[in-house]
Structures are given as structure tokens and as C-alpha cells.
N, C-alpha and C positions, 0 to 999 in steps of 0.2 A: 873605793871602787874595787870590786873583786877582780882577781886575775882573769876570770872568764869574761867579765865585762870589758876589761882592757883589751883582751884578744879580739872580741867582737868589734870594738870600736876601731882597733887598728885595721881590721879587715875592711870595715866600711870606709874608713878614711883612705885606705890604699886603693879601693875600687873607685872612689871618687876622683882620686888623683889620676889613676889610669884612664878613666873616661875623659877627663879634661885633656890629658896628654894626647890621646887619640883624636879627640875633637879638633885639637890644634894641628894635627898632622905631624907630630913629633915622635921620634923614637926615644926609647929609654936612654940610649947613648947620647943623643942631642940634649936631653934634659940634664943628664949627669954632667955633661961638659959645661953647660950654663951654670950649674950649681957648684962646679968645681969638686965633684966627687966621682967615684967609680960607678960603672954601670950597675954593679951588684948592689950598691946602696939604694939606688932607685928601684931596682927589682925587689929588694927586701921590703921596702916601704909599700910598693904596689901590691905585694903578696900578703901584706899585713903581718909580716914577721916582726917588724918594728914600727912604732908610731913616730911620725916626725914631731920635733919640738916646734914651738911657736915660730921661731925665726925661720926654720926650714919650711914650715907651712906657708908663711908669708912669701918666701922666695918662690915656692911652687906657684902660688897665686900670681905673682908678678910675671913669671914666665908664661902662664896661661892666659894672662889678661883678664883675670877675674879677681874677686875679693876672697880673702882667706875664709871669710864667713860663708861664702858660697860652697867651698869645699867641705866645711863642717856641716852646713845645712844639708847638703846632699848625703852626708854620712850619718845624719841624725836619725834616731828611731822615734823621736817625738812627733806626734801627729801634726802640731803646728808647723814644724820644720818641713815635714813631708808635704803639707799643703802648700807651703811656699815653693817647694821644689816643683810640684805639679803646676802651680801657677806660672813658673818660669818656662816650663815645657809647653804650656798652652799659648803663651804670648805670640809666637810667630805664626800660629795657625789661623785659618779663616774662622769666622764666627760659626759657620756650619760645622767645621771639623771640631772646634772646641765643644760645641753642643753634643756632638756625637760621643766624644770622650767622656763628658760629664754624664751623659745617659748611661754609658757602659759602666762607669765607676759606680753610679747609683745602683744599677742592676746587680753588679757583682757584690757590692756591700750588703744588699738585701739578701742575696743568695747565701753568702758566707755567714751572715749573722744567724741564719736558720740552722746551719750545719753544726 
């Protein structure tokens, strides 16, 4: 993996961790305390300066009540992983709202494919 790809992955994983932290209503300080690290360590991970190792990723997932795979899937640029993420986002919506989003995605993909 090239350094550029590693930086991009670190940024995507960091954003996924940040989203989960915010979803759980936690501050960086609270997460840092639960991990037994300083606030700056959490901030550096969320900003994509460093990428967490597997043990740390599992610890984040435990704090957020999700699977580590969920953090990685959210950070993935693979179409299958992105489809899984969209599926998770659609689940809590009504059938009507899900259909609206599917229609929007279909319209956007057709439009962008022409560009």
C-alpha cells in the first residue's frame, strides 16, 4: 500500500470513528479516558494523522457499541462495503423514505455516469 493510500485510509477510518463518537454523544476526552490515552491521541486518529492498530480499533468499537468491521466498512472505498453502509443507513427509515433515497441514488448515478 502506498503512503498516499495509507493517508487516505487513515482519514476515512478517522472520520468513521469521529462519526460513531458523535453518534454516541461522547467527547474526545471521554473516549480518551475510556481508552486510557490522552485527548490528543484520539484527535490525531480522528484527523487521520495516525491510523489505529487492530487492538485500538476493537477498543473504539467496544466503546461505541458496534463491530470493528463496521468502522472499517464505513471507511472503505469498495463499492460492496459502501452498499453495505447504505443498507445500514436505510434500515431505520420507512419504506417510502427508503424508496425515495433509492430513486435519488439511481438518478444521481445516471447523471454522473454521463459526466
